[in-house]
C-alpha positions in Angstrom: -3.4 -6.5 -4.2 -2.2 -5.8 -0.7 -3.6 -7.4 2.5 -2.7 -5.7 5.8 -3.4 -7.5 9.1 -4.1 -5.4 12.2 -3.6 -8.0 14.9 -4.9 -6.1 18.0 -8.2 -5.5 16.2 -8.3 -8.8 14.3 -9.0 -7.0 11.1 -7.6 -7.2 7.7 -7.6 -4.4 5.2 -7.7 -5.3 1.4 -6.5 -2.8 -1.1 -6.7 -3.9 -4.7 -7.4 -2.7 -8.3 -10.8 -3.3 -9.9 -9.3 -6.2 -11.9 -7.8 -7.8 -8.7 -11.1 -7.4 -6.8 -12.9 -9.0 -9.7 -10.5 -12.0 -9.8 -10.9 -12.4 -6.0 -14.7 -12.2 -6.4 -14.5 -14.9 -9.1 -12.5 -17.1 -6.9 -14.9 -16.6 -4.0 -17.8 -17.4 -6.2 -16.2 -20.6 -7.4 -15.0 -21.7 -4.1 -11.3 -22.2 -5.0 -8.3 -20.1 -5.6 -5.0 -18.8 -4.3 -4.2 -15.2 -5.0 -0.9 -13.6 -3.9 -0.4 -10.1 -2.6 2.3 -7.5 -2.5 4.0 -7.4 0.9 6.1 -4.5 2.5 9.2 -5.6 4.4 8.8 -5.6 8.2 5.1 -4.8 8.1 1.9 -6.7 8.8 1.2 -7.6 5.3 -0.1 -11.1 4.3 1.2 -13.2 1.6 -2.1 -13.6 -0.1 -5.6 -15.0 0.1 -6.9 -18.6 -0.3 -10.5 -19.5 -1.0 -12.0 -23.0 -0.2 -15.4 -24.5 -0.6 -16.7 -25.9 2.7 -20.0 -26.8 4.4 -21.8 -23.9 5.9 -23.8 -22.3 7.1 -22.1 -19.2 5.8 -18.4 -18.4 5.4 -15.6 -18.1 7.8 -12.8 -15.5 7.2 -9.7 -16.5 9.2 -5.9 -16.2 9.2 -3.5 -19.1 8.6 -0.7 -17.7 10.7 2.0 -20.3 9.5 1.6 -19.2 5.8 0.5 -15.6 6.6 -2.5 -16.2 4.3 -6.1 -15.0 4.7 -8.5 -17.9 4.2 -12.1 -17.5 3.1 -14.0 -20.8 3.3 -17.7 -21.6 3.3 -20.8 -22.7 1.5 -22.0 -21.5 -1.9 -24.7 -19.1 -0.7 -22.3 -17.4 1.8 -19.5 -17.2 -0.8 -22.1 -15.6 -3.4 -22.9 -12.9 -0.9 -19.3 -12.0 -0.3 -18.5 -12.2 -4.1 -21.3 -9.8 -4.9 -20.0 -7.3 -2.4 -16.5 -7.5 -3.8 -17.8 -7.0 -7.3 -19.7 -4.0 -6.2 -16.5 -2.5 -4.8 -14.7 -3.4 -8.1 -17.3 -1.7 -10.2 -17.8 1.4 -8.0 -16.9 4.6 -9.8 -16.3 6.5 -6.5 -14.0 6.0 -3.6 -15.2 4.3 -0.3 -14.8 1.1 1.6 -16.8 -1.9 2.7 -16.7 -3.3 6.2 -17.3 -7.0 6.3 -17.9 -7.6 10.0 -19.7 -10.5 11.8 -22.7 -9.8 13.9 -25.4 -12.3 15.2 -27.6 -13.1 12.3 -25.3 -11.9 9.6 -26.5 -13.2 6.3 -23.3 -14.8 5.2 -20.6 -14.5 7.8 -20.1 -17.2 10.4 -19.2 -16.5 14.0 -15.4 -16.2 14.5 -14.7 -14.5 11.2 -12.1 -11.8 11.1 -13.3 -8.4 10.1 -12.4 -7.4 6.6 -12.2 -3.8 5.2 -12.3 -3.7 1.4 -11.0 -0.3 0.0 -12.3 1.0 -3.3 -9.8 1.0 -6.2 -10.5 4.8 -6.2 -9.5 5.4 -2.7 -10.8 4.9 0.8 -13.2 7.9 1.0 -15.9 8.9 -1.5 -14.9 11.6 -3.9 -18.5 13.0 -4.4 
């Protein structure tokens, strides 16, 4: 798994294998976990992602700048929504990507969440 932070746009890009996305989805659904990522020297790569259970409504995706960790915290319903989206990307047989961006009324993201772009294990653009 690789997590790249784009500070000017407050966006994180997640690139992972299907197995890694499935593990992350499981951690999100369960409300706990710490998964490490591969970092490139001198880049904007993050060290990993931590998942925590917290009261809602929804989930907050934010950066722990001291540890260089992406943190996903929130209630069970919000975590279930994100976990379903991650599993969909893990099981997709085509390329593509998923944008997880907050907007007013978002069904599982809390205001203040970083944008997350999840790339398909088969590449960022559809092959069909």
